[in-house]
C-alpha positions in Angstrom: 28.7 21.3 -49.7 32.1 22.9 -49.0 30.6 26.4 -49.1 28.1 25.3 -46.5 30.7 24.1 -44.3 32.7 27.6 -44.4 29.4 29.3 -43.7 28.7 27.2 -40.7 32.4 27.7 -39.7 32.0 31.3 -39.9 28.5 31.6 -38.2 30.2 29.6 -35.4 33.2 31.9 -35.0 30.9 34.8 -34.8 28.8 33.4 -32.4 31.6 32.5 -30.3 33.3 35.9 -30.7 30.0 37.6 -29.5 29.6 35.3 -26.6 33.3 36.2 -25.7 32.6 39.9 -26.2 29.6 39.9 -24.0 31.5 38.1 -21.2 34.4 40.4 -21.8 31.9 43.4 -21.2 30.1 41.8 -18.4 33.8 41.0 -16.5 34.5 44.9 -17.1 31.3 45.9 -15.6 31.7 43.6 -12.8 35.0 44.7 -12.0 33.8 48.4 -12.0 30.9 47.6 -9.6 33.3 45.7 -7.2 35.7 48.7 -7.2 32.8 50.8 -6.2 31.7 48.5 -3.7 28.4 48.3 -5.1 27.4 44.7 -4.2 23.7 45.1 -5.1 24.3 46.1 -8.7 27.0 43.5 -8.9 24.8 40.6 -7.9 21.8 41.8 -10.5 24.2 42.1 -13.4 25.3 38.3 -12.9 21.8 37.4 -12.6 20.9 39.3 -15.8 23.6 37.5 -17.7 22.6 34.1 -16.6 18.8 35.0 -17.6 19.7 35.6 -20.9 21.3 31.7 -21.6 20.4 29.8 -18.2 21.1 26.5 -19.8 24.8 27.5 -20.6 25.4 30.0 -17.6 24.0 28.2 -14.5 27.6 27.4 -13.5 28.4 31.2 -13.6 25.3 32.0 -11.5 25.9 29.3 -8.9 29.4 30.8 -8.6 28.2 34.4 -7.5 28.3 33.6 -3.9 31.7 32.3 -3.8 33.0 35.1 -5.7 31.1 37.9 -3.6 34.0 40.2 -1.8 31.6 40.5 1.3 28.3 39.7 2.9 25.2 41.8 2.4 24.6 44.7 4.9 22.0 47.2 3.7 18.4 46.3 2.9 18.9 46.6 -0.7 22.0 44.3 -0.7 20.0 41.8 1.4 17.1 42.1 -1.1 19.3 41.4 -3.8 21.0 38.4 -2.2 17.7 37.0 -1.3 16.7 37.3 -5.0 20.1 35.4 -6.1 19.1 32.7 -3.8 15.7 32.1 -5.3 17.2 32.7 -8.7 19.5 30.0 -8.3 16.6 27.8 -6.9 14.4 28.5 -10.0 17.2 27.9 -12.6 18.4 24.8 -11.0 14.8 23.7 -11.3 14.6 24.9 -14.9 17.5 22.9 -15.8 16.1 19.7 -14.3 18.1 19.7 -11.0 15.2 19.1 -8.1 17.8 18.2 -5.3 19.8 21.4 -6.1 17.2 23.5 -6.6 15.6 22.6 -2.9 19.0 23.3 -1.4 18.9 27.0 -2.9 15.2 27.7 -1.6 16.0 26.2 1.7 19.2 28.7 2.0 16.7 31.5 0.6 14.1 30.7 3.4 16.9 30.3 6.2 18.5 33.8 5.1 15.1 35.4 5.0 14.3 34.1 8.7 17.6 35.7 10.1 17.4 38.7 7.8 13.7 39.5 6.7 13.5 41.9 3.7 10.5 44.3 3.8 8.1 43.8 1.1 9.4 40.4 -0.1 6.7 38.2 -1.4 7.9 34.9 0.8 4.8 32.9 -0.7 5.4 33.4 -4.2 9.0 33.2 -4.2 10.1 30.8 -1.9 7.3 28.9 -0.3 5.4 27.8 -3.3 8.2 26.4 -5.3 10.0 24.9 -2.5 6.8 23.3 -1.8 6.5 22.1 -5.3 9.8 20.7 -5.2 9.2 18.8 -1.9 6.4 17.3 -4.0 8.3 16.5 -7.1 10.9 14.5 -4.9 8.2 12.8 -2.9 8.9 14.5 0.3 5.3 15.1 1.2 5.7 15.9 4.8 7.8 18.8 4.2 5.6 19.9 1.2 2.5 20.1 3.4 4.3 21.9 6.1 5.6 24.5 3.6 2.2 24.9 1.8 0.2 25.0 5.0 2.4 27.9 6.2 1.7 29.7 2.7 -1.9 29.4 3.3 -1.7 31.1 6.6 0.1 33.7 5.2 -2.1 34.2 2.2 -5.2 34.0 4.4 -3.9 36.6 6.7 -3.3 38.9 3.5 -6.8 37.8 1.8 -5.2 37.2 -1.5 -7.5 35.1 -3.1 -5.6 34.2 -6.1 -2.7 33.3 -3.9 -5.3 31.3 -1.7 -6.8 29.3 -4.4 -3.2 28.5 -5.7 -2.0 26.9 -2.6 -5.0 24.8 -2.4 -4.2 23.6 -5.6 -0.6 22.7 -4.4 -1.9 21.0 -1.3 -4.1 19.1 -3.6 -1.3 17.8 -5.5 0.5 16.9 -2.6 -2.3 14.9 -1.0 -2.7 13.2 -4.3 0.8 12.0 -4.7 0.3 10.6 -1.1 -2.5 8.4 -2.1 -5.0 10.3 0.0 -7.4 11.2 -3.0 -10.5 12.2 -0.8 -8.5 14.7 0.9 -6.8 15.9 -2.2 -10.3 16.6 -3.8 -11.5 18.6 -0.9 -8.6 20.7 -1.3 -9.2 21.1 -5.1 -12.9 21.9 -4.6 -12.0 24.7 -1.7 -9.6 26.2 -4.3 -12.6 27.0 -6.6 -14.2 28.9 -4.1 -11.2 31.5 -4.4 -10.4 31.2 -8.0 -11.7 33.3 -10.7 -12.9 30.9 -13.5 -11.1 32.8 -16.3 -7.8 33.1 -14.9 -5.0 30.8 -15.0 -5.8 29.3 -11.6 -8.9 28.0 -12.4 -7.3 26.2 -15.4 -4.9 24.6 -13.0 -7.6 23.7 -10.5 -9.2 22.1 -13.2 -6.1 20.1 -14.4 -5.2 19.1 -10.7 -9.0 17.8 -10.3 -8.5 15.9 -13.7 -5.5 14.2 -12.2 -7.2 13.1 -9.0 -10.2 11.8 -11.2 -7.7 9.8 -13.0 -6.3 8.2 -9.9 -9.7 7.5 -8.9 -10.2 5.8 -12.2 -13.1 7.8 -13.2 -11.6 8.7 -16.8 -14.8 10.1 -18.3 -15.0 12.8 -15.5 -11.2 13.3 -15.9 -11.2 13.9 -19.6 -14.1 16.5 -19.2 -11.9 18.3 -16.4 -8.8 18.3 -18.6 -10.8 19.9 -21.3 -11.8 22.7 -19.5 -8.4 23.3 -18.3 -7.1 23.4 -21.8 -9.9 25.7 -22.8 -9.3 28.1 -20.0 -5.3 28.0 -20.3 -5.4 28.3 -24.1 -7.4 31.5 -24.0 -5.1 33.5 -21.8 -2.0 35.4 -23.2 0.8 33.0 -23.4 3.8 33.5 -21.4 6.4 31.1 -19.7 4.0 30.2 -17.0 1.0 29.4 -19.1 2.9 27.4 -21.4 4.2 25.4 -18.5 0.8 25.0 -17.3 -0.3 24.0 -20.8 2.5 21.5 -20.8 1.2 20.1 -18.0 -2.2 19.8 -19.5 -1.1 18.1 -22.4 0.9 15.3 -20.5 -2.4 14.6 -18.4 -4.6 14.6 -21.4 -2.3 12.2 -23.0 -2.2 10.0 -19.8 -6.2 10.1 -19.9 -6.7 9.1 -23.3 -4.0 6.4 -23.0 -5.8 4.7 -20.1 -9.1 5.1 -22.4 -7.2 2.9 -25.0 -7.3 6.0 -27.2 -3.5 5.6 -28.1 -3.4 8.1 -31.2 -5.2 10.9 -29.3 -2.9 10.2 -26.2 0.2 10.4 -28.7 -1.2 13.4 -30.5 -1.2 15.2 -26.6 2.3 14.1 -26.0 3.6 15.3 -29.4 2.0 18.8 -28.8 3.7 18.8 -25.3 7.3 18.0 -26.9 6.6 20.7 -29.6 5.8 23.3 -26.8 8.8 22.2 -24.8 10.8 23.0 -28.4 9.3 26.2 -28.8 9.2 27.8 -25.4 11.7 26.0 -23.3 14.8 25.3 -25.3 17.6 23.6 -23.5 15.3 23.5 -20.3 12.3 21.6 -18.9 14.2 18.5 -19.2 11.9 16.7 -16.4 9.1 17.4 -18.4 10.7 16.4 -21.6 11.8 13.0 -20.1 8.3 12.6 -18.7 6.8 12.8 -22.0 9.2 10.8 -23.9 8.6 8.2 -21.3 4.9 8.0 -22.0 5.3 7.8 -25.7 7.5 4.9 -24.9 4.7 3.3 -23.0 2.3 3.7 -26.0 4.8 2.2 -28.1 5.0 -1.0 -25.4 1.1 -1.3 -25.5 1.3 -1.6 -29.3 4.1 -4.1 -28.8 6.9 -2.2 -30.7 10.0 -3.0 -28.5 12.6 -1.3 -30.2 10.8 1.8 -30.6 9.8 2.0 -27.1 13.5 1.3 -26.4 14.7 4.4 -28.3 11.9 6.7 -26.4 12.9 5.6 -23.0 16.7 5.8 -23.9 16.0 9.5 -25.2 14.4 10.3 -22.0 17.4 8.7 -19.9 19.8 11.0 -22.0 17.7 14.2 -21.2 18.2 13.4 -17.6 21.7 12.4 -18.0 23.5 14.4 -20.5 26.8 12.3 -20.2 24.9 9.1 -21.2 25.4 8.1 -24.8 22.9 5.7 -26.3 25.4 4.1 -28.3 23.7 0.6 -28.3 20.5 -0.9 -26.7 22.4 -2.7 -23.8 24.5 0.4 -23.0 23.8 1.7 -19.4 24.4 4.8 -17.6 27.4 4.6 -15.0 25.8 4.2 -11.6 27.9 7.3 -10.4 25.4 9.4 -12.8 22.4 8.4 -11.3 20.4 10.8 -8.6 17.0 11.0 -6.9 14.6 12.0 -9.3 11.3 9.9 -10.3 11.2 10.8 -13.8 14.8 8.8 -14.2 12.8 6.1 -12.1 10.1 5.8 -14.7 12.7 6.1 -17.8 14.8 3.1 -16.5 11.5 1.2 -15.7 10.4 2.0 -19.1 13.7 0.5 -20.7 13.4 -2.8 -18.4 9.9 -3.4 -19.6 11.0 -2.9 -23.0 13.6 -5.2 -22.8 11.3 -8.0 -21.2 9.2 -7.4 -24.4 12.2 -8.1 -26.4 13.0 -11.3 -24.5 16.3 -9.3 -23.2 15.9 -10.6 -19.7 19.4 -10.1 -18.5 19.1 -6.3 -20.1 15.8 -5.9 -18.4 17.1 -7.0 -15.1 20.1 -4.4 -15.1 17.5 -1.5 -15.9 15.4 -2.6 -13.1 18.3 -2.6 -10.7 19.3 0.9 -11.7 15.7 2.0 -11.3 15.5 0.6 -7.9 19.0 2.2 -7.1 17.5 5.6 -8.2 14.5 5.4 -6.0 16.7 4.5 -3.0 18.8 7.8 -3.6 15.3 9.9 -3.7 14.3 7.8 -0.6 17.3 8.9 1.4 16.5 12.7 0.9 13.1 12.2 2.8 12.8 13.6 6.2 9.6 11.8 7.6 9.1 8.1 8.4 5.7 8.3 6.5 7.2 9.5 3.2 9.8 6.6 3.4 7.1 4.0 4.1 5.0 5.2 1.3 8.2 4.8 -0.9 8.8 1.4 0.2 5.0 0.6 -0.5 5.3 1.8 -3.8 8.7 0.4 -4.8 7.9 -3.2 -3.9 5.8 -3.6 -7.1 8.8 -2.8 -9.0 10.9 -5.2 -6.9 8.7 -8.0 -7.5 9.0 -7.4 -11.3 12.9 -7.6 -10.8 12.7 -10.7 -8.8 10.5 -12.5 -11.4 12.9 -11.6 -13.9 16.0 -12.7 -11.8 14.0 -16.0 -10.9 13.6 -16.8 -14.5 17.1 -16.1 -15.4 18.0 -18.3 -12.5 16.0 -21.3 -13.4 17.5 -21.0 -17.1 21.0 -20.8 -16.1 21.3 -21.9 -12.5 23.8 -19.2 -12.1 24.4 -18.4 -8.5 24.6 -14.6 -9.1 20.9 -14.4 -9.7 19.9 -16.3 -6.6 22.2 -14.0 -4.8 20.5 -10.8 -6.6 17.0 -12.3 -5.6 18.2 -12.0 -1.8 19.5 -8.6 -2.2 16.3 -7.4 -3.8 14.0 -9.0 -1.3 16.4 -7.6 1.6 15.8 -4.1 -0.1 12.1 -4.5 -0.2 12.4 -4.9 3.9 12.5 -2.7 7.0 14.6 -0.1 5.4 13.1 2.6 7.6 13.8 0.2 10.7 17.5 -0.2 9.5 17.8 3.7 9.2 16.6 4.0 12.7 19.1 1.3 14.1 21.9 3.1 12.3 20.8 6.5 13.3 20.7 5.1 17.2 24.2 3.9 16.8 25.2 7.2 15.3 23.9 9.4 18.0 25.7 7.2 20.6 29.2 7.4 18.7 28.8 10.8 18.1 27.1 12.1 21.4 29.6 15.0 21.7 29.0 16.6 18.5 27.0 19.7 18.7 24.8 19.2 15.9 23.8 15.5 17.0 23.1 17.1 20.6 20.9 19.6 18.8 19.1 16.6 16.9 18.2 14.8 19.8 16.8 17.7 21.5 14.6 18.2 18.5 13.6 14.5 18.4 12.6 15.0 22.2 10.7 18.0 21.1 8.6 16.1 18.4 8.1 13.1 20.6 6.5 15.6 23.2 4.5 17.2 20.6 3.1 13.9 19.2 2.2 12.6 22.7 0.3 15.9 23.8 -1.3 15.9 20.3 -2.7 12.6 20.5 -4.0 12.9 24.2 -5.3 16.5 23.8 -5.9 17.1 20.0 -4.8 20.6 20.3 -4.3 21.9 16.7 -1.4 24.4 18.1 0.7 21.4 19.3 0.4 20.0 15.9 1.7 23.2 14.3 4.7 23.1 16.8 5.5 19.5 15.9 5.2 20.2 12.1 7.7 23.1 12.5 10.1 21.1 14.6 10.1 18.2 11.9 10.9 20.8 9.4 13.9 22.2 11.4 15.0 18.4 12.2 14.9 17.7 8.4 17.0 20.8 7.7 19.4 19.6 10.6 19.6 16.1 9.1 20.9 17.5 5.8 23.5 19.7 7.7 24.6 16.4 9.6 25.2 14.6 6.5 27.2 17.4 5.0 29.4 17.9 8.3 29.4 14.3 9.2 29.9 12.0 6.0 31.0 9.2 8.2 27.6 9.1 9.6 26.0 8.5 6.4 24.6 5.4 5.2 27.0 3.3 2.8 26.1 3.3 -1.0 23.1 1.0 -1.8 25.1 -1.3 -3.8 27.3 -2.1 -0.6 23.8 -2.2 1.6 22.4 -4.6 -0.4 25.1 -7.0 -1.5 23.6 -10.5 -1.3 27.0 -12.2 -1.2 27.9 -9.8 1.6 24.9 -10.8 3.8 25.3 -14.4 3.1 28.8 -14.6 4.1 27.9 -12.8 7.4 25.3 -15.5 8.7 27.0 -18.2 10.9 27.4 -21.6 9.6 25.1 -23.0 12.7 22.3 -20.6 11.5 19.7 -21.6 8.6 17.6 -18.9 7.5 14.3 -18.8 5.7 13.3 -15.6 4.1 10.3 -14.7 2.4 9.1 -11.8 -0.1 5.2 -11.4 -0.7 4.4 -9.9 -3.7 1.1 -9.4 -5.7 1.3 -12.1 -7.8 3.8 -14.6 -6.2 5.6 -15.5 -2.8 9.3 -16.4 -3.1 10.8 -18.4 -0.3 14.6 -18.2 0.2 16.6 -20.8 2.1 20.1 -20.1 3.4 22.0 -22.8 5.0 26.0 -23.4 5.2 27.0 -19.9 4.3 25.1 -20.4 0.7 21.5 -20.0 -0.7 20.3 -23.5 -0.4 17.0 -23.1 -2.6 14.6 -20.6 -3.8 10.7 -21.4 -4.3 8.4 -19.4 -6.0 4.9 -19.9 -4.8 1.9 -18.6 -7.3 -1.3 -17.2 -6.2 -0.1 -14.9 -3.5 -3.6 -13.1 -3.1 -5.4 -16.3 -2.3 -2.8 -17.5 0.0 -2.7 -14.2 1.8 -6.3 -14.2 2.2 -5.9 -17.8 3.7 -3.5 -17.2 6.2 -5.3 -13.9 7.1 -8.5 -15.9 7.8 -6.7 -18.7 9.6 -5.0 -16.2 12.1 -8.2 -14.3 12.8 -10.1 -17.6 13.2 -7.8 -19.6 15.3 -5.5 -17.0 17.3 -6.7 -13.3 17.2 -10.4 -14.6 18.2 -9.5 -16.5 21.1 -9.1 -20.2 21.5 -12.6 -21.5 20.8 -12.4 -22.2 17.3 -9.2 -24.3 18.0 -10.6 -26.0 21.0 -14.0 -26.9 19.4 -12.6 -28.2 16.0 -9.2 -29.5 16.6 -9.1 -31.4 13.5 -10.2 -28.8 11.3 -7.3 -26.5 12.7 -4.9 -29.3 12.3 -5.4 -29.6 8.7 -5.6 -25.6 8.2 -2.3 -25.4 10.0 -0.7 -28.4 7.9 -2.0 -26.8 4.7 -0.1 -23.6 5.4 3.1 -25.5 6.3 2.8 -27.1 3.0 2.5 -23.9 1.1 5.4 -22.0 2.9 7.8 -24.6 4.2 7.5 -28.1 3.2 10.0 -27.5 -0.1 12.6 -25.8 1.7 12.6 -27.1 5.2 15.3 -29.3 5.9 16.7 -29.4 9.4 20.3 -30.4 10.5 21.2 -30.9 14.2 22.6 -28.1 16.3 21.0 -25.5 13.7 19.2 -22.6 14.9 16.3 -21.6 12.4 15.8 -17.5 11.7 12.5 -16.7 10.0 12.4 -13.3 8.1 8.5 -13.0 7.5 7.0 -10.6 5.2 3.6 -9.0 4.9 0.8 -11.1 6.5 3.5 -13.5 7.6 4.8 -11.0 10.2 1.7 -12.2 12.4 2.0 -16.0 12.0 3.5 -18.1 14.7 5.6 -20.4 12.7 6.6 -22.9 15.4 2.9 -23.9 15.8 2.8 -25.2 12.1 2.0 -28.8 11.6 4.4 -30.7 9.8 2.5 -33.8 9.0 -0.8 -34.8 7.6 -1.5 -37.7 10.1 -4.2 -36.6 12.5 -4.1 -38.0 16.1 -6.7 -36.8 18.8 -3.8 -36.7 21.2 -2.6 -33.2 21.1 0.6 -33.9 23.0 1.8 -36.0 19.9 1.1 -33.3 17.4 4.0 -32.7 15.0 4.5 -28.9 15.6 7.4 -27.4 13.9 9.0 -26.3 17.1 9.6 -30.2 18.1 11.9 -30.2 14.7 13.8 -26.9 15.4 14.5 -24.1 17.4 13.0 -20.8 15.7 13.5 -17.2 16.2 12.7 -14.1 13.9 14.0 -10.9 12.3 12.5 -8.3 10.5 15.2 -8.4 7.9 18.8 -10.0 7.7 20.4 -6.5 7.6 18.6 -5.6 10.7 19.5 -9.0 12.3 23.3 -8.6 11.3 23.1 -5.1 13.1 22.1 -7.3 16.3 25.0 -6.2 18.2 24.1 -2.7 18.7 26.3 -0.8 20.7 23.3 1.4 21.8 22.0 -1.6 24.1 23.0 -2.0 27.7 24.9 -4.9 28.7 25.3 -6.4 32.0 23.1 -8.2 34.8 20.7 -5.5 35.9 17.1 -6.2 35.8 14.0 -4.2 36.0 10.5 -5.5 36.0 7.3 -3.7 35.7 4.1 -5.1 36.8 0.6 -3.4 36.5 -2.5 -5.9 37.6 -4.9 -3.3 37.7 -5.1 0.2 35.9 -7.7 3.0 35.2 -10.3 1.8 32.8 -8.7 -1.6 32.2 -9.5 -4.9 33.7 -7.5 -6.4 36.4 -4.9 -9.1 35.6 -4.3 -11.3 38.5 -1.9 -13.3 36.8 0.5 -10.4 36.5 0.8 -10.4 40.1 1.6 -14.1 40.1 4.0 -13.3 37.4 5.8 -10.9 39.8 5.7 -13.3 42.9 7.0 -16.3 40.7 10.1 -14.0 39.5 11.3 -12.4 42.6 12.8 -15.6 44.0 14.6 -16.2 40.3 16.0 -12.6 39.6 17.9 -10.0 41.4 16.6 -6.7 40.7 14.4 -3.8 40.8 10.6 -4.5 40.8 8.0 -1.8 40.2 4.2 -3.1 40.9 1.3 -1.0 40.3 1.3 2.3 41.7 5.3 2.0 41.5 5.3 1.5 37.8 5.2 5.1 36.8 6.3 6.8 33.4 9.1 8.5 35.6 10.5 5.0 36.8 10.1 3.3 33.5 12.0 5.6 31.6 14.8 5.9 34.1 15.0 2.1 34.3 14.8 1.9 30.5 18.2 3.4 30.0 20.0 2.0 33.1 18.8 -1.9 32.8 20.3 -4.5 30.7 17.2 -6.5 30.9 13.8 -4.8 31.1 10.5 -6.6 31.9 7.2 -5.3 31.2 4.0 -7.3 32.4 1.0 -4.7 31.7 -1.8 -3.8 29.1 -0.8 -3.0 25.7 -3.0 -2.0 22.9 -3.5 0.4 19.8 -4.1 4.3 20.5 -5.3 5.4 17.3 -2.9 3.2 15.7 0.0 3.8 17.7 1.0 0.8 19.8 0.9 1.8 23.5 1.8 0.7 27.0 -0.2 1.5 30.0 1.7 2.6 33.0 0.1 3.5 36.5 -0.1 7.2 35.8 -0.1 7.2 31.8 0.7 5.9 28.6 4.0 5.2 26.9 3.8 5.3 23.0 5.8 3.7 20.7 7.4 6.9 19.1 8.7 7.6 22.5 11.3 5.3 21.9 13.0 7.2 19.1 14.2 9.9 22.0 16.1 7.1 23.6 20.0 7.2 23.5 20.2 4.0 25.1 18.1 0.9 25.8 18.2 -2.6 27.5 20.0 -5.5 25.7 16.8 -7.6 26.4 13.2 -6.5 26.3 10.6 -9.0 27.6 7.0 -7.7 26.7 4.8 -9.9 28.5 2.0 -8.1 27.5 -0.7 -8.6 25.0 -0.1 -7.8 21.1 3.3 -6.3 21.8 4.4 -8.1 18.4 1.1 -6.7 16.8 0.5 -3.4 15.2 -0.3 -2.0 11.8 1.2 -3.6 8.6 3.1 -1.4 6.5 3.8 -2.8 2.9 7.5 -3.1 2.3 8.4 -2.2 6.1 6.4 -4.9 8.1 4.3 -4.8 11.2 4.5 -1.4 13.0 4.4 -2.8 16.9 6.1 -2.0 20.1 8.6 -4.9 19.7 9.8 -3.2 16.5 10.2 0.2 18.2 12.6 -1.2 20.9 14.7 -2.7 18.0 14.8 0.6 16.2 16.2 2.1 19.4 18.9 -0.7 19.7 17.4 -3.3 21.6 19.4 -6.5 20.5 16.5 -8.9 21.2 12.9 -8.7 22.2 10.4 -11.4 23.5 6.7 -10.0 22.4 3.2 -11.5 22.1 1.3 -11.7 18.7 -2.3 -11.8 20.3 -4.2 -11.7 23.3 -2.6 -14.5 25.0 -4.0 -16.4 28.0 -2.6 -14.4 31.3 -1.9 -17.7 33.2 -0.4 -19.5 30.5 1.8 -16.3 29.8 2.8 -16.1 33.4 4.0 -19.8 33.4 5.9 -19.7 30.1 7.6 -16.2 31.4 8.7 -17.9 34.7 9.9 -20.9 32.7 11.7 -18.9 30.3 13.8 -17.0 32.9 14.4 -20.3 34.5 16.1 -21.7 31.3 17.8 -18.3 30.8 19.7 -18.8 34.0 21.0 -21.9 32.5 21.5 -21.5 29.0 22.1 -17.6 29.0 20.6 -17.4 25.5 17.4 -15.6 25.1 16.2 -17.6 22.0 17.1 -20.7 23.4 15.3 -20.2 26.4 12.2 -19.3 25.2 12.4 -22.4 22.9 12.8 -24.6 25.7 10.1 -22.8 27.8 7.4 -23.7 25.2 8.9 -27.5 24.9 8.7 -27.6 28.7 4.9 -26.4 28.5 4.0 -29.2 25.7 6.0 -31.6 27.9 3.8 -31.0 30.8 0.7 -33.1 32.0 -2.1 -30.3 31.9 -5.3 -30.9 33.6 -6.8 -30.0 30.4 -5.2 -31.1 27.2 -6.5 -28.2 25.2 -3.8 -26.1 26.6 -1.3 -28.0 24.7 -2.9 -26.2 21.7 -0.9 -23.2 20.0 -3.3 -20.7 21.2 -1.8 -21.0 24.9 2.1 -21.3 24.1 3.0 -19.8 20.9 2.2 -16.2 21.0 5.5 -15.1 22.6 8.3 -14.8 20.2 12.0 -13.7 20.1 12.8 -11.3 17.5 16.4 -10.6 17.0 19.9 -12.2 17.2 21.3 -14.9 19.5 22.9 -13.5 22.6 24.1 -14.2 25.9 22.0 -12.4 28.6 23.4 -12.6 32.5 20.9 -12.3 35.2 21.7 -12.6 39.0 19.9 -14.7 41.5 18.8 -13.2 44.5 20.3 -14.6 47.9 18.2 -17.2 49.5 16.6 -15.9 52.4 16.8 -19.0 54.5 20.6 -18.7 54.0 20.3 -15.3 55.6 18.1 -16.5 58.6 20.7 -19.4 59.2 23.4 -16.9 59.2 21.5 -14.8 61.6 20.8 -17.5 63.9 24.4 -18.7 63.7 25.8 -15.1 64.8 23.6 -14.8 67.6 24.3 -18.3 68.8 27.9 -17.5 68.5 27.5 -14.3 70.4 25.6 -16.0 73.1 28.2 -18.9 73.6 31.1 -16.1 73.7 29.2 -14.2 76.6 28.6 -17.5 78.3 32.2 -18.1 78.3 
């Protein structure tokens, strides 16, 4: 044994000596080249040295630019420098650092754009790896942009192999986004350019198998992956074919696992792990971690909790080398986490293993770290579409975390678990909206910064291109938009580096439930909902604490019931409600029982804020019936509004941001009233509404032809209160306002630097829109909130025009007295219910509950116009005085 130790010792000394000798020789060579001012060979010498042992020498490679004594000047030097940047991108990915790899490839592309290098294969050495990296990160918008540019170049060169490869990458991006039909089309198009015996054919079959796997067509997927393995196995093996084989082994294992052939699946995963050890020692850590995670998932299926935990922990250690798996409960430090979906999967796997072992608190800790990792990834996404997709996907894991926290809270009654449930619920809501609100504040606070000015200009350009494309469908406009979006994504990264004070706070601070609770006024109660796949959670906050949490099962059935209720009684018009009032009464009370009966306790002088989720974003809560005792006298119906004033918010975080510095305070009013427009039916009640408001409010009134886009955009940034009474509808799923000479789209609000304090959208369906799971209803009202408006009055459905005009007039009358918008709208609805209507059916909620207030309570000032008769009296008195003076 002693002899063996001596042998190992001498081998170590020899190895270290050889390494030192190699480094000394390199340093000597580099010094000579520097003295000769030979930058080209100096750069290649450093790249060659790194290539021998990239896992150990990556830091040396990354320090190259900093140690260079000058910038490249000649064509060979620029080519060498470009190769350095692409080498850095390649080896950062090789060692598992996707984010750093993206930065290097983006730097290479920026360098190439400024200083093009003749003969350099831009597609092969920058676009392909950069696009693949964006896909790995989940930044699909940038991935598609780069891949489409690559395709354009490859088609110009008529490079069939490259074209096929790019179609394969496009298929992977669309597949990752969940657009499986488009992914399959890309894949099949790729086959048209691919040679059946070349590696690209194997890759396309592998991608096709992955698409068929997601389509749950497992037999077809198994057939496609077998073809891929046959093609790739027949090729001469190098680092590329080995990597592609590795991907095939992984996918083959996934397919067999789904087909319940666990032994076959495990065999494929083990082949993949052996291939990594043989061909990629010290690298391909992402792929290795994924295979370890998949073997862990097989252990979970066979109820081997500790075995699964060991596999997941090894995956974690592969991705975070400083993490030491010294005990099952040991966690990596939060500061070592980074945006990486393989890390997310390993932490989720550990959480599932702990659940299997009945270690619920350990499971919860791992769920939280997984979600933290996902949040870190999300912050690198440049496009809202990718952020929304992440919100949708992460909500599944959030529900599992909430389930675990709720079980712990029920068992222990420890307040920390209740607070954590609130934090998790908040994390699942309106995060993209919160980003926009904070960006609006940042732009205003840093409006003189050159980079922020450039950012605003790019955003305005994107809005212009998006609108032009929607109206004209010119493909060249879409290309301009995509190019500008890519420039904006790169600029956003530059802003984060240059202005760290503009960056979002750390996730653990953003989502602190205790911090949120402490910020809620004692006079305000909150009922917040989380809508999962299996359960609905209802959280009641009162008096600065979490009052109670209810778990309501059968989420899918309840969602179907509420959707049916809304479609039957509200969205389809008042007929069903008016013709069958007792049936409606019972349906409304049933929903009240499910959603509020166990948490609703009202205190006098308390305002209630509803934080809806999912389908609840369409529900007028104040119209719910609180008692089962039916009466045919609708005036006596026990609506919730009679018990408590209600307002709404997209999340508590966005609600607390309500005092936005980007909204305009003051008492300037602008109203836009369009009773007739091209292609739409006349709305006589709009003219009546304008006539009713003119005697109440001093301000600018724009009627019909005067209500132009130019006037609207001007008043948008100069009014404290903006009133809109016009047609509103969806145009290709985009909410839009109809003005006299054109359309104003929701996305146009993103280019605004200042917006009114209060916006009153007296138009149909302005709180309606497409439901984005995990984010909310994408409506016009949400767009104004995103731009910085403190409070919005908006409509949930096509409200009765005459009723709307009366309610709005009453709202402004109350606003003069209360100066609080939420209170004014609440009182206007109560005034409607207390009126003697000629037809009692008008007391039904269809007529009065569409308009809702979204936002924080706020004091709003409006000026009254001077009474005309006082002006006339004054004129008469002056005339009489003049007459008497002359007479004297």
